[in-house]
All heavy atoms as a GROMACS GRO file, in nm:
protein
  606
    1MET      N    1  -5.548   2.836   1.179
    1MET     CA    2  -5.629   2.944   1.122
    1MET      C    3  -5.539   3.065   1.109
    1MET      O    4  -5.449   3.090   1.189
    1MET     CB    5  -5.750   2.971   1.213
    1MET     CG    6  -5.737   3.084   1.312
    1MET     SD    7  -5.875   3.125   1.417
    1MET     CE    8  -5.915   2.970   1.489
    2LYS      N    9  -5.561   3.138   1.004
    2LYS     CA   10  -5.489   3.266   0.976
    2LYS      C   11  -5.573   3.375   1.036
    2LYS      O   12  -5.694   3.382   1.015
    2LYS     CB   13  -5.466   3.287   0.830
    2LYS     CG   14  -5.381   3.184   0.766
    2LYS     CD   15  -5.249   3.240   0.728
    2LYS     CE   16  -5.173   3.141   0.648
    2LYS     NZ   17  -5.040   3.155   0.650
    3VAL      N   18  -5.508   3.463   1.111
    3VAL     CA   19  -5.572   3.583   1.163
    3VAL      C   20  -5.494   3.702   1.114
    3VAL      O   21  -5.374   3.693   1.097
    3VAL     CB   22  -5.583   3.584   1.317
    3VAL    CG1   23  -5.676   3.470   1.362
    3VAL    CG2   24  -5.449   3.570   1.385
    4SER      N   25  -5.566   3.810   1.091
    4SER     CA   26  -5.494   3.924   1.034
    4SER      C   27  -5.549   4.056   1.090
    4SER      O   28  -5.662   4.062   1.147
    4SER     CB   29  -5.506   3.924   0.880
    4SER     OG   30  -5.643   3.930   0.841
    5ASN      N   31  -5.469   4.159   1.074
    5ASN     CA   32  -5.503   4.298   1.115
    5ASN      C   33  -5.554   4.306   1.260
    5ASN      O   34  -5.657   4.366   1.286
    5ASN     CB   35  -5.607   4.355   1.016
    5ASN     CG   36  -5.551   4.362   0.876
    5ASN    OD1   37  -5.435   4.393   0.857
    5ASN    ND2   38  -5.630   4.331   0.778
    6ILE      N   39  -5.476   4.253   1.352
    6ILE     CA   40  -5.510   4.264   1.492
    6ILE      C   41  -5.465   4.402   1.539
    6ILE      O   42  -5.348   4.432   1.541
    6ILE     CB   43  -5.440   4.151   1.577
    6ILE    CG1   44  -5.489   4.015   1.527
    6ILE    CG2   45  -5.469   4.173   1.724
    6ILE    CD1   46  -5.411   3.899   1.590
    7LYS      N   47  -5.563   4.486   1.571
    7LYS     CA   48  -5.531   4.620   1.612
    7LYS      C   49  -5.529   4.635   1.768
    7LYS      O   50  -5.448   4.709   1.816
    7LYS     CB   51  -5.634   4.718   1.553
    7LYS     CG   52  -5.627   4.722   1.401
    7LYS     CD   53  -5.715   4.827   1.345
    7LYS     CE   54  -5.726   4.836   1.197
    7LYS     NZ   55  -5.635   4.760   1.112
    8ASP      N   56  -5.609   4.556   1.835
    8ASP     CA   57  -5.610   4.562   1.982
    8ASP      C   58  -5.537   4.438   2.033
    8ASP      O   59  -5.595   4.333   2.063
    8ASP     CB   60  -5.753   4.566   2.034
    8ASP     CG   61  -5.762   4.588   2.179
    8ASP    OD1   62  -5.660   4.570   2.251
    8ASP    OD2   63  -5.872   4.628   2.230
    9ILE      N   64  -5.405   4.452   2.046
    9ILE     CA   65  -5.321   4.337   2.082
    9ILE      C   66  -5.350   4.288   2.222
    9ILE      O   67  -5.355   4.168   2.249
    9ILE     CB   68  -5.170   4.376   2.063
    9ILE    CG1   69  -5.150   4.392   1.910
    9ILE    CG2   70  -5.082   4.274   2.119
    9ILE    CD1   71  -5.047   4.482   1.874
   10GLN      N   72  -5.372   4.383   2.315
   10GLN     CA   73  -5.401   4.344   2.450
   10GLN      C   74  -5.532   4.261   2.456
   10GLN      O   75  -5.536   4.158   2.525
   10GLN     CB   76  -5.415   4.466   2.543
   10GLN     CG   77  -5.441   4.428   2.687
   10GLN     CD   78  -5.332   4.344   2.747
   10GLN    OE1   79  -5.213   4.375   2.735
   10GLN    NE2   80  -5.368   4.229   2.808
   11LYS      N   81  -5.633   4.300   2.387
   11LYS     CA   82  -5.762   4.226   2.384
   11LYS      C   83  -5.736   4.090   2.320
   11LYS      O   84  -5.792   3.988   2.366
   11LYS     CB   85  -5.869   4.302   2.311
   11LYS     CG   86  -6.003   4.239   2.321
   11LYS     CD   87  -6.112   4.327   2.270
   11LYS     CE   88  -6.249   4.256   2.285
   11LYS     NZ   89  -6.354   4.334   2.225
   12PHE      N   90  -5.656   4.082   2.214
   12PHE     CA   91  -5.626   3.956   2.154
   12PHE      C   92  -5.565   3.860   2.254
   12PHE      O   93  -5.603   3.743   2.268
   12PHE     CB   94  -5.531   3.973   2.032
   12PHE     CG   95  -5.480   3.846   1.977
   12PHE    CD1   96  -5.564   3.758   1.904
   12PHE    CD2   97  -5.347   3.809   1.995
   12PHE    CE1   98  -5.516   3.641   1.855
   12PHE    CE2   99  -5.296   3.688   1.942
   12PHE     CZ  100  -5.379   3.604   1.874
   13PHE      N  101  -5.462   3.905   2.327
   13PHE     CA  102  -5.400   3.820   2.426
   13PHE      C  103  -5.492   3.789   2.544
   13PHE      O  104  -5.479   3.684   2.604
   13PHE     CB  105  -5.263   3.879   2.472
   13PHE     CG  106  -5.156   3.859   2.372
   13PHE    CD1  107  -5.080   3.967   2.324
   13PHE    CD2  108  -5.126   3.735   2.321
   13PHE    CE1  109  -4.976   3.949   2.230
   13PHE    CE2  110  -5.026   3.716   2.227
   13PHE     CZ  111  -4.952   3.823   2.182
   14ASP      N  112  -5.584   3.880   2.578
   14ASP     CA  113  -5.687   3.849   2.680
   14ASP      C  114  -5.774   3.733   2.632
   14ASP      O  115  -5.806   3.644   2.713
   14ASP     CB  116  -5.773   3.972   2.707
   14ASP     CG  117  -5.698   4.079   2.784
   14ASP    OD1  118  -5.590   4.051   2.843
   14ASP    OD2  119  -5.752   4.194   2.787
   15VAL      N  120  -5.811   3.730   2.508
   15VAL     CA  121  -5.888   3.623   2.453
   15VAL      C  122  -5.806   3.491   2.455
   15VAL      O  123  -5.857   3.384   2.498
   15VAL     CB  124  -5.941   3.649   2.310
   15VAL    CG1  125  -6.007   3.528   2.244
   15VAL    CG2  126  -6.034   3.768   2.307
   16VAL      N  127  -5.682   3.498   2.414
   16VAL     CA  128  -5.592   3.380   2.416
   16VAL      C  129  -5.582   3.328   2.560
   16VAL      O  130  -5.595   3.210   2.584
   16VAL     CB  131  -5.453   3.413   2.360
   16VAL    CG1  132  -5.354   3.302   2.390
   16VAL    CG2  133  -5.465   3.441   2.209
   17ASP      N  134  -5.564   3.417   2.660
   17ASP     CA  135  -5.549   3.377   2.800
   17ASP      C  136  -5.676   3.311   2.850
   17ASP      O  137  -5.671   3.227   2.937
   17ASP     CB  138  -5.516   3.500   2.887
   17ASP     CG  139  -5.372   3.548   2.866
   17ASP    OD1  140  -5.290   3.471   2.810
   17ASP    OD2  141  -5.345   3.663   2.900
   18SER      N  142  -5.793   3.351   2.796
   18SER     CA  143  -5.921   3.292   2.844
   18SER      C  144  -5.951   3.155   2.780
   18SER      O  145  -6.045   3.091   2.825
   18SER     CB  146  -6.034   3.393   2.811
   18SER     OG  147  -6.068   3.390   2.674
   19CYS      N  148  -5.872   3.115   2.687
   19CYS     CA  149  -5.893   2.986   2.622
   19CYS      C  150  -5.862   2.873   2.719
   19CYS      O  151  -5.767   2.878   2.798
   19CYS     CB  152  -5.811   2.974   2.494
   19CYS     SG  153  -5.861   3.080   2.362
   20ALA      N  154  -5.940   2.765   2.707
   20ALA     CA  155  -5.921   2.651   2.797
   20ALA      C  156  -5.805   2.560   2.755
   20ALA      O  157  -5.732   2.511   2.840
   20ALA     CB  158  -6.049   2.568   2.802
   21GLY      N  159  -5.784   2.548   2.628
   21GLY     CA  160  -5.678   2.460   2.578
   21GLY      C  161  -5.554   2.535   2.528
   21GLY      O  162  -5.546   2.656   2.548
   22LYS      N  163  -5.472   2.464   2.458
   22LYS     CA  164  -5.351   2.519   2.402
   22LYS      C  165  -5.382   2.608   2.281
   22LYS      O  166  -5.467   2.574   2.200
   22LYS     CB  167  -5.260   2.406   2.359
   22LYS     CG  168  -5.123   2.411   2.416
   22LYS     CD  169  -5.018   2.313   2.366
   22LYS     CE  170  -5.064   2.188   2.310
   22LYS     NZ  171  -4.953   2.096   2.269
   23VAL      N  172  -5.316   2.723   2.274
   23VAL     CA  173  -5.322   2.808   2.152
   23VAL      C  174  -5.180   2.837   2.113
   23VAL      O  175  -5.098   2.881   2.195
   23VAL     CB  176  -5.394   2.944   2.187
   23VAL    CG1  177  -5.397   3.029   2.064
   23VAL    CG2  178  -5.535   2.917   2.236
   24GLU      N  179  -5.146   2.803   1.993
   24GLU     CA  180  -5.007   2.813   1.947
   24GLU      C  181  -4.996   2.907   1.826
   24GLU      O  182  -5.084   2.918   1.744
   24GLU     CB  183  -4.954   2.676   1.904
   24GLU     CG  184  -4.953   2.579   2.015
   24GLU     CD  185  -4.917   2.440   1.971
   24GLU    OE1  186  -4.952   2.399   1.860
   24GLU    OE2  187  -4.856   2.366   2.052
   25LEU      N  188  -4.884   2.978   1.823
   25LEU     CA  189  -4.844   3.058   1.707
   25LEU      C  190  -4.754   2.977   1.621
   25LEU      O  191  -4.659   2.917   1.672
   25LEU     CB  192  -4.776   3.190   1.753
   25LEU     CG  193  -4.701   3.267   1.646
   25LEU    CD1  194  -4.797   3.330   1.551
   25LEU    CD2  195  -4.612   3.371   1.710
   26VAL      N  196  -4.782   2.968   1.493
   26VAL     CA  197  -4.694   2.895   1.400
   26VAL      C  198  -4.601   2.996   1.334
   26VAL      O  199  -4.647   3.087   1.268
   26VAL     CB  200  -4.777   2.816   1.294
   26VAL    CG1  201  -4.682   2.740   1.203
   26VAL    CG2  202  -4.876   2.725   1.362
   27THR      N  203  -4.475   2.981   1.353
   27THR     CA  204  -4.376   3.075   1.295
   27THR      C  205  -4.354   3.041   1.147
   27THR      O  206  -4.397   2.935   1.100
   27THR     CB  207  -4.236   3.070   1.369
   27THR    OG1  208  -4.181   2.938   1.336
   27THR    CG2  209  -4.255   3.088   1.516
   28GLY      N  210  -4.288   3.127   1.081
   28GLY     CA  211  -4.256   3.106   0.938
   28GLY      C  212  -4.171   2.982   0.916
   28GLY      O  213  -4.171   2.924   0.806
   29GLU      N  214  -4.093   2.942   1.016
   29GLU     CA  215  -4.004   2.825   1.011
   29GLU      C  216  -4.085   2.693   1.047
   29GLU      O  217  -4.026   2.588   1.046
   29GLU     CB  218  -3.885   2.837   1.101
   29GLU     CG  219  -3.788   2.950   1.055
   29GLU     CD  220  -3.838   3.086   1.099
   29GLU    OE1  221  -3.902   3.099   1.206
   29GLU    OE2  222  -3.806   3.184   1.028
   30GLY      N  223  -4.210   2.710   1.090
   30GLY     CA  224  -4.291   2.592   1.129
   30GLY      C  225  -4.286   2.562   1.276
   30GLY      O  226  -4.346   2.467   1.321
   31ASP      N  227  -4.208   2.641   1.355
   31ASP     CA  228  -4.208   2.620   1.497
   31ASP      C  229  -4.339   2.665   1.557
   31ASP      O  230  -4.405   2.752   1.503
   31ASP     CB  231  -4.093   2.702   1.560
   31ASP     CG  232  -3.959   2.660   1.517
   31ASP    OD1  233  -3.937   2.536   1.494
   31ASP    OD2  234  -3.871   2.746   1.503
   32ARG      N  235  -4.375   2.609   1.672
   32ARG     CA  236  -4.501   2.647   1.737
   32ARG      C  237  -4.466   2.698   1.877
   32ARG      O  238  -4.400   2.632   1.955
   32ARG     CB  239  -4.590   2.522   1.749
   32ARG     CG  240  -4.641   2.478   1.615
   32ARG     CD  241  -4.733   2.367   1.623
   32ARG     NE  242  -4.779   2.330   1.488
   32ARG     CZ  243  -4.904   2.292   1.459
   32ARG    NH1  244  -4.994   2.278   1.557
   32ARG    NH2  245  -4.936   2.262   1.337
   33LEU      N  246  -4.522   2.820   1.899
   33LEU     CA  247  -4.499   2.887   2.031
   33LEU      C  248  -4.629   2.886   2.105
   33LEU      O  249  -4.736   2.920   2.049
   33LEU     CB  250  -4.454   3.031   2.009
   33LEU     CG  251  -4.321   3.056   1.938
   33LEU    CD1  252  -4.296   3.201   1.918
   33LEU    CD2  253  -4.206   2.991   2.014
   34ASN      N  254  -4.627   2.850   2.230
   34ASN     CA  255  -4.745   2.848   2.316
   34ASN      C  256  -4.787   2.998   2.350
   34ASN      O  257  -4.715   3.062   2.426
   34ASN     CB  258  -4.712   2.772   2.444
   34ASN     CG  259  -4.831   2.775   2.544
   34ASN    OD1  260  -4.935   2.824   2.520
   34ASN    ND2  261  -4.801   2.726   2.661
   35LEU      N  262  -4.892   3.044   2.290
   35LEU     CA  263  -4.934   3.183   2.311
   35LEU      C  264  -4.994   3.207   2.450
   35LEU      O  265  -5.018   3.322   2.488
   35LEU     CB  266  -5.037   3.224   2.204
   35LEU     CG  267  -4.973   3.262   2.071
   35LEU    CD1  268  -5.078   3.304   1.973
   35LEU    CD2  269  -4.869   3.375   2.089
   36LYS      N  270  -5.020   3.102   2.527
   36LYS     CA  271  -5.070   3.125   2.661
   36LYS      C  272  -4.953   3.153   2.760
   36LYS      O  273  -4.978   3.198   2.869
   36LYS     CB  274  -5.150   3.004   2.711
   36LYS     CG  275  -5.279   2.992   2.624
   36LYS     CD  276  -5.366   2.882   2.673
   36LYS     CE  277  -5.439   2.930   2.798
   36LYS     NZ  278  -5.542   2.838   2.843
   37SER      N  279  -4.834   3.139   2.714
   37SER     CA  280  -4.716   3.169   2.794
   37SER      C  281  -4.684   3.319   2.776
   37SER      O  282  -4.676   3.367   2.663
   37SER     CB  283  -4.593   3.085   2.746
   37SER     OG  284  -4.473   3.148   2.777
   38LYS      N  285  -4.668   3.387   2.886
   38LYS     CA  286  -4.637   3.533   2.876
   38LYS      C  287  -4.504   3.555   2.807
   38LYS      O  288  -4.490   3.645   2.727
   38LYS     CB  289  -4.631   3.598   3.018
   38LYS     CG  290  -4.767   3.599   3.080
   38LYS     CD  291  -4.861   3.687   3.000
   38LYS     CE  292  -5.000   3.689   3.062
   38LYS     NZ  293  -5.100   3.744   2.974
   39LEU      N  294  -4.408   3.466   2.833
   39LEU     CA  295  -4.276   3.482   2.767
   39LEU      C  296  -4.292   3.468   2.613
   39LEU      O  297  -4.239   3.541   2.537
   39LEU     CB  298  -4.180   3.380   2.820
   39LEU     CG  299  -4.038   3.379   2.754
   39LEU    CD1  300  -3.972   3.515   2.771
   39LEU    CD2  301  -3.956   3.266   2.814
   40SER      N  302  -4.370   3.369   2.573
   40SER     CA  303  -4.394   3.350   2.426
   40SER      C  304  -4.471   3.467   2.368
   40SER      O  305  -4.444   3.504   2.255
   40SER     CB  306  -4.473   3.218   2.400
   40SER     OG  307  -4.393   3.107   2.428
   41GLN      N  308  -4.562   3.526   2.446
   41GLN     CA  309  -4.632   3.644   2.396
   41GLN      C  310  -4.533   3.758   2.369
   41GLN      O  311  -4.540   3.820   2.264
   41GLN     CB  312  -4.741   3.684   2.496
   41GLN     CG  313  -4.860   3.595   2.502
   41GLN     CD  314  -4.962   3.635   2.604
   41GLN    OE1  315  -4.951   3.739   2.670
   41GLN    NE2  316  -5.063   3.554   2.620
   42TYR      N  317  -4.442   3.779   2.463
   42TYR     CA  318  -4.345   3.888   2.446
   42TYR      C  319  -4.251   3.857   2.332
   42TYR      O  320  -4.218   3.945   2.253
   42TYR     CB  321  -4.266   3.908   2.575
   42TYR     CG  322  -4.351   3.968   2.688
   42TYR    CD1  323  -4.350   3.908   2.812
   42TYR    CD2  324  -4.434   4.077   2.666
   42TYR    CE1  325  -4.426   3.962   2.914
   42TYR    CE2  326  -4.512   4.128   2.766
   42TYR     CZ  327  -4.510   4.072   2.891
   42TYR     OH  328  -4.586   4.124   2.990
   43VAL      N  329  -4.206   3.731   2.319
   43VAL     CA  330  -4.118   3.696   2.209
   43VAL      C  331  -4.188   3.710   2.074
   43VAL      O  332  -4.132   3.769   1.980
   43VAL     CB  333  -4.067   3.551   2.226
   43VAL    CG1  334  -3.997   3.496   2.100
   43VAL    CG2  335  -3.974   3.540   2.348
   44SER      N  336  -4.315   3.670   2.067
   44SER     CA  337  -4.384   3.682   1.942
   44SER      C  338  -4.410   3.829   1.906
   44SER      O  339  -4.399   3.867   1.789
   44SER     CB  340  -4.520   3.603   1.947
   44SER     OG  341  -4.605   3.661   2.042
   45LEU      N  342  -4.438   3.910   2.002
   45LEU     CA  343  -4.456   4.052   1.977
   45LEU      C  344  -4.326   4.115   1.930
   45LEU      O  345  -4.328   4.193   1.832
   45LEU     CB  346  -4.503   4.125   2.108
   45LEU     CG  347  -4.648   4.109   2.142
   45LEU    CD1  348  -4.671   4.177   2.278
   45LEU    CD2  349  -4.738   4.163   2.038
   46ALA      N  350  -4.216   4.077   1.992
   46ALA     CA  351  -4.088   4.134   1.945
   46ALA      C  352  -4.053   4.096   1.803
   46ALA      O  353  -3.995   4.175   1.730
   46ALA     CB  354  -3.976   4.086   2.045
   47ASN      N  355  -4.095   3.977   1.763
   47ASN     CA  356  -4.058   3.926   1.629
   47ASN      C  357  -4.153   3.977   1.522
   47ASN      O  358  -4.110   3.998   1.409
   47ASN     CB  359  -4.053   3.774   1.627
   47ASN     CG  360  -3.939   3.723   1.700
   47ASN    OD1  361  -3.832   3.787   1.707
   47ASN    ND2  362  -3.947   3.603   1.756
   48ILE      N  363  -4.282   3.995   1.551
   48ILE     CA  364  -4.377   4.025   1.442
   48ILE      C  365  -4.447   4.156   1.457
   48ILE      O  366  -4.516   4.200   1.368
   48ILE     CB  367  -4.480   3.913   1.429
   48ILE    CG1  368  -4.562   3.895   1.558
   48ILE    CG2  369  -4.417   3.784   1.387
   48ILE    CD1  370  -4.670   3.803   1.550
   49PHE      N  371  -4.430   4.222   1.571
   49PHE     CA  372  -4.505   4.343   1.598
   49PHE      C  373  -4.435   4.461   1.547
   49PHE      O  374  -4.319   4.490   1.579
   49PHE     CB  375  -4.524   4.352   1.750
   49PHE     CG  376  -4.597   4.473   1.801
   49PHE    CD1  377  -4.711   4.513   1.738
   49PHE    CD2  378  -4.553   4.539   1.913
   49PHE    CE1  379  -4.779   4.623   1.785
   49PHE    CE2  380  -4.620   4.647   1.962
   49PHE     CZ  381  -4.736   4.692   1.901
   50SER      N  382  -4.502   4.538   1.459
   50SER     CA  383  -4.445   4.660   1.413
   50SER      C  384  -4.556   4.762   1.394
   50SER      O  385  -4.667   4.729   1.360
   50SER     CB  386  -4.379   4.638   1.275
   50SER     OG  387  -4.469   4.595   1.179
   51ASN      N  388  -4.531   4.884   1.422
   51ASN     CA  389  -4.622   5.001   1.412
   51ASN      C  390  -4.759   4.982   1.479
   51ASN      O  391  -4.857   5.035   1.429
   51ASN     CB  392  -4.632   5.049   1.269
   51ASN     CG  393  -4.722   4.968   1.180
   51ASN    OD1  394  -4.779   4.873   1.221
   51ASN    ND2  395  -4.739   5.012   1.054
   52GLY      N  396  -4.768   4.909   1.586
   52GLY     CA  397  -4.893   4.898   1.665
   52GLY      C  398  -4.995   4.802   1.608
   52GLY      O  399  -5.109   4.802   1.654
   53GLU      N  400  -4.965   4.719   1.516
   53GLU     CA  401  -5.061   4.629   1.454
   53GLU      C  402  -4.993   4.499   1.416
   53GLU      O  403  -4.877   4.501   1.373
   53GLU     CB  404  -5.119   4.699   1.333
   53GLU     CG  405  -5.224   4.620   1.256
   53GLU     CD  406  -5.277   4.702   1.139
   53GLU    OE1  407  -5.314   4.819   1.158
   53GLU    OE2  408  -5.281   4.648   1.030
   54ILE      N  409  -5.062   4.387   1.428
   54ILE     CA  410  -5.010   4.261   1.383
   54ILE      C  411  -5.078   4.230   1.249
   54ILE      O  412  -5.199   4.211   1.245
   54ILE     CB  413  -5.039   4.148   1.482
   54ILE    CG1  414  -4.970   4.173   1.616
   54ILE    CG2  415  -4.993   4.011   1.423
   54ILE    CD1  416  -4.999   4.072   1.725
   55PRO      N  417  -5.005   4.230   1.141
   55PRO     CA  418  -5.065   4.212   1.007
   55PRO      C  419  -5.129   4.077   0.984
   55PRO      O  420  -5.242   4.067   0.940
   55PRO     CB  421  -4.952   4.242   0.909
   55PRO     CG  422  -4.828   4.226   0.986
   55PRO     CD  423  -4.858   4.248   1.132
   56GLU      N  424  -5.053   3.969   1.011
   56GLU     CA  425  -5.112   3.833   0.991
   56GLU      C  426  -5.034   3.734   1.076
   56GLU      O  427  -4.915   3.738   1.088
   56GLU     CB  428  -5.101   3.795   0.847
   56GLU     CG  429  -5.164   3.656   0.817
   56GLU     CD  430  -5.161   3.622   0.668
   56GLU    OE1  431  -5.256   3.664   0.599
   56GLU    OE2  432  -5.067   3.551   0.628
   57LEU      N  433  -5.109   3.640   1.134
   57LEU     CA  434  -5.055   3.531   1.214
   57LEU      C  435  -5.122   3.401   1.175
   57LEU      O  436  -5.236   3.403   1.134
   57LEU     CB  437  -5.088   3.551   1.364
   57LEU     CG  438  -5.032   3.664   1.439
   57LEU    CD1  439  -5.094   3.666   1.580
   57LEU    CD2  440  -4.882   3.656   1.448
   58GLU      N  441  -5.052   3.293   1.191
   58GLU     CA  442  -5.116   3.164   1.184
   58GLU      C  443  -5.117   3.105   1.324
   58GLU      O  444  -5.010   3.095   1.390
   58GLU     CB  445  -5.040   3.065   1.092
   58GLU     CG  446  -5.113   2.931   1.080
   58GLU     CD  447  -5.049   2.838   0.980
   58GLU    OE1  448  -4.960   2.877   0.907
   58GLU    OE2  449  -5.095   2.723   0.976
   59ILE      N  450  -5.235   3.077   1.376
   59ILE     CA  451  -5.251   3.020   1.508
   59ILE      C  452  -5.327   2.889   1.502
   59ILE      O  453  -5.405   2.865   1.406
   59ILE     CB  454  -5.315   3.119   1.604
   59ILE    CG1  455  -5.453   3.160   1.560
   59ILE    CG2  456  -5.231   3.239   1.631
   59ILE    CD1  457  -5.526   3.245   1.661
   60VAL      N  458  -5.300   2.807   1.600
   60VAL     CA  459  -5.366   2.677   1.611
   60VAL      C  460  -5.428   2.673   1.750
   60VAL      O  461  -5.358   2.691   1.851
   60VAL     CB  462  -5.265   2.560   1.592
   60VAL    CG1  463  -5.335   2.427   1.612
   60VAL    CG2  464  -5.196   2.570   1.456
   61ALA      N  465  -5.558   2.644   1.754
   61ALA     CA  466  -5.629   2.617   1.877
   61ALA      C  467  -5.687   2.476   1.869
   61ALA      O  468  -5.728   2.432   1.760
   61ALA     CB  469  -5.739   2.720   1.898
   62TYR      N  470  -5.688   2.406   1.979
   62TYR     CA  471  -5.724   2.262   1.974
   62TYR      C  472  -5.866   2.239   2.026
   62TYR      O  473  -5.922   2.132   2.001
   62TYR     CB  474  -5.624   2.185   2.058
   62TYR     CG  475  -5.489   2.184   1.995
   62TYR    CD1  476  -5.395   2.284   2.032
   62TYR    CD2  477  -5.450   2.094   1.902
   62TYR    CE1  478  -5.268   2.284   1.970
   62TYR    CE2  479  -5.323   2.097   1.841
   62TYR     CZ  480  -5.235   2.192   1.877
   62TYR     OH  481  -5.113   2.196   1.819
   63GLU      N  482  -5.923   2.333   2.101
   63GLU     CA  483  -6.058   2.316   2.158
   63GLU      C  484  -6.157   2.390   2.077
   63GLU      O  485  -6.133   2.508   2.039
   63GLU     CB  486  -6.063   2.359   2.303
   63GLU     CG  487  -5.958   2.292   2.393
   63GLU     CD  488  -5.981   2.147   2.412
   63GLU    OE1  489  -6.100   2.100   2.408
   63GLU    OE2  490  -5.887   2.073   2.428
   64LYS      N  491  -6.274   2.332   2.047
   64LYS     CA  492  -6.379   2.399   1.969
   64LYS      C  493  -6.419   2.533   2.026
   64LYS      O  494  -6.435   2.630   1.953
   64LYS     CB  495  -6.500   2.304   1.957
   64LYS     CG  496  -6.624   2.369   1.901
   64LYS     CD  497  -6.636   2.350   1.752
   64LYS     CE  498  -6.772   2.394   1.703
   64LYS     NZ  499  -6.788   2.532   1.676
   65GLU      N  500  -6.436   2.536   2.160
   65GLU     CA  501  -6.475   2.657   2.225
   65GLU      C  502  -6.371   2.771   2.207
   65GLU      O  503  -6.406   2.887   2.194
   65GLU     CB  504  -6.500   2.642   2.378
   65GLU     CG  505  -6.573   2.519   2.422
   65GLU     CD  506  -6.486   2.394   2.432
   65GLU    OE1  507  -6.397   2.387   2.510
   65GLU    OE2  508  -6.518   2.301   2.358
   66ASP      N  509  -6.246   2.729   2.208
   66ASP     CA  510  -6.138   2.827   2.192
   66ASP      C  511  -6.141   2.882   2.046
   66ASP      O  512  -6.118   3.002   2.025
   66ASP     CB  513  -6.002   2.764   2.223
   66ASP     CG  514  -5.993   2.723   2.368
   66ASP    OD1  515  -6.072   2.769   2.453
   66ASP    OD2  516  -5.905   2.642   2.400
   67ILE      N  517  -6.161   2.792   1.951
   67ILE     CA  518  -6.170   2.841   1.809
   67ILE      C  519  -6.283   2.936   1.796
   67ILE      O  520  -6.270   3.042   1.735
   67ILE     CB  521  -6.185   2.717   1.718
   67ILE    CG1  522  -6.060   2.633   1.721
   67ILE    CG2  523  -6.217   2.763   1.577
   67ILE    CD1  524  -6.076   2.494   1.658
   68ASP      N  525  -6.397   2.907   1.859
   68ASP     CA  526  -6.511   2.997   1.852
   68ASP      C  527  -6.481   3.132   1.914
   68ASP      O  528  -6.515   3.234   1.859
   68ASP     CB  529  -6.633   2.933   1.926
   68ASP     CG  530  -6.685   2.813   1.851
   68ASP    OD1  531  -6.653   2.791   1.732
   68ASP    OD2  532  -6.760   2.731   1.916
   69LYS      N  533  -6.411   3.133   2.029
   69LYS     CA  534  -6.371   3.262   2.094
   69LYS      C  535  -6.283   3.345   2.002
   69LYS      O  536  -6.302   3.464   1.988
   69LYS     CB  537  -6.296   3.237   2.222
   69LYS     CG  538  -6.375   3.201   2.344
   69LYS     CD  539  -6.284   3.187   2.461
   69LYS     CE  540  -6.354   3.127   2.580
   69LYS     NZ  541  -6.274   3.116   2.698
   70LEU      N  542  -6.183   3.277   1.945
   70LEU     CA  543  -6.092   3.348   1.854
   70LEU      C  544  -6.160   3.399   1.729
   70LEU      O  545  -6.138   3.514   1.682
   70LEU     CB  546  -5.975   3.257   1.819
   70LEU     CG  547  -5.881   3.227   1.936
   70LEU    CD1  548  -5.794   3.106   1.908
   70LEU    CD2  549  -5.798   3.345   1.972
   71MET      N  550  -6.252   3.319   1.675
   71MET     CA  551  -6.327   3.365   1.557
   71MET      C  552  -6.417   3.484   1.595
   71MET      O  553  -6.428   3.580   1.518
   71MET     CB  554  -6.414   3.249   1.502
   71MET     CG  555  -6.332   3.138   1.443
   71MET     SD  556  -6.245   3.185   1.294
   71MET     CE  557  -6.377   3.207   1.178
   72HIS      N  558  -6.482   3.479   1.711
   72HIS     CA  559  -6.565   3.585   1.756
   72HIS      C  560  -6.484   3.716   1.771
   72HIS      O  561  -6.525   3.824   1.727
   72HIS     CB  562  -6.632   3.551   1.887
   72HIS     CG  563  -6.725   3.655   1.938
   72HIS    ND1  564  -6.687   3.756   2.027
   72HIS    CD2  565  -6.857   3.679   1.911
   72HIS    CE1  566  -6.791   3.832   2.046
   72HIS    NE2  567  -6.895   3.790   1.978
   73PHE      N  568  -6.361   3.706   1.824
   73PHE     CA  569  -6.273   3.822   1.837
   73PHE      C  570  -6.241   3.878   1.698
   73PHE      O  571  -6.239   3.998   1.680
   73PHE     CB  572  -6.145   3.785   1.911
   73PHE     CG  573  -6.042   3.895   1.906
   73PHE    CD1  574  -6.056   4.004   1.990
   73PHE    CD2  575  -5.939   3.889   1.821
   73PHE    CE1  576  -5.963   4.107   1.979
   73PHE    CE2  577  -5.840   3.986   1.812
   73PHE     CZ  578  -5.855   4.098   1.894
   74MET      N  579  -6.210   3.788   1.605
   74MET     CA  580  -6.169   3.837   1.472
   74MET      C  581  -6.286   3.905   1.401
   74MET      O  582  -6.268   4.001   1.328
   74MET     CB  583  -6.116   3.720   1.386
   74MET     CG  584  -5.984   3.667   1.440
   74MET     SD  585  -5.859   3.791   1.470
   74MET     CE  586  -5.841   3.867   1.311
   75ILE      N  587  -6.405   3.858   1.422
   75ILE     CA  588  -6.523   3.913   1.352
   75ILE      C  589  -6.572   4.040   1.422
   75ILE      O  590  -6.602   4.138   1.358
   75ILE     CB  591  -6.637   3.806   1.346
   75ILE    CG1  592  -6.593   3.693   1.254
   75ILE    CG2  593  -6.766   3.869   1.298
   75ILE    CD1  594  -6.682   3.575   1.260
   76ASN      N  595  -6.578   4.038   1.553
   76ASN     CA  596  -6.639   4.145   1.629
   76ASN      C  597  -6.539   4.237   1.699
   76ASN      O  598  -6.583   4.343   1.754
   76ASN     CB  599  -6.736   4.087   1.734
   76ASN     CG  600  -6.846   4.010   1.667
   76ASN    OD1  601  -6.909   4.053   1.571
   76ASN    ND2  602  -6.870   3.890   1.716
   77GLY      N  603  -6.414   4.200   1.708
   77GLY     CA  604  -6.316   4.284   1.775
   77GLY      C  605  -6.318   4.277   1.923
   77GLY      O  606  -6.387   4.217   1.991
   0.00000   0.00000   0.00000
């Protein structure tokens, strides 16, 4: 799923941390980073984070409940 315009990065990572299954960030090269790993969160922020906002990400979640959580975050913030 593509997510965009994440303004509250801490809340986004709180939602990711609350997911039961794997949540991965797909890089431009096709690599997949485990977003539940704090190290991967920091690496992903360093690579794509600019001026306090994440413009667009492609993430993959494997559990239906996790997809619902992420969609709820994107719709309701």
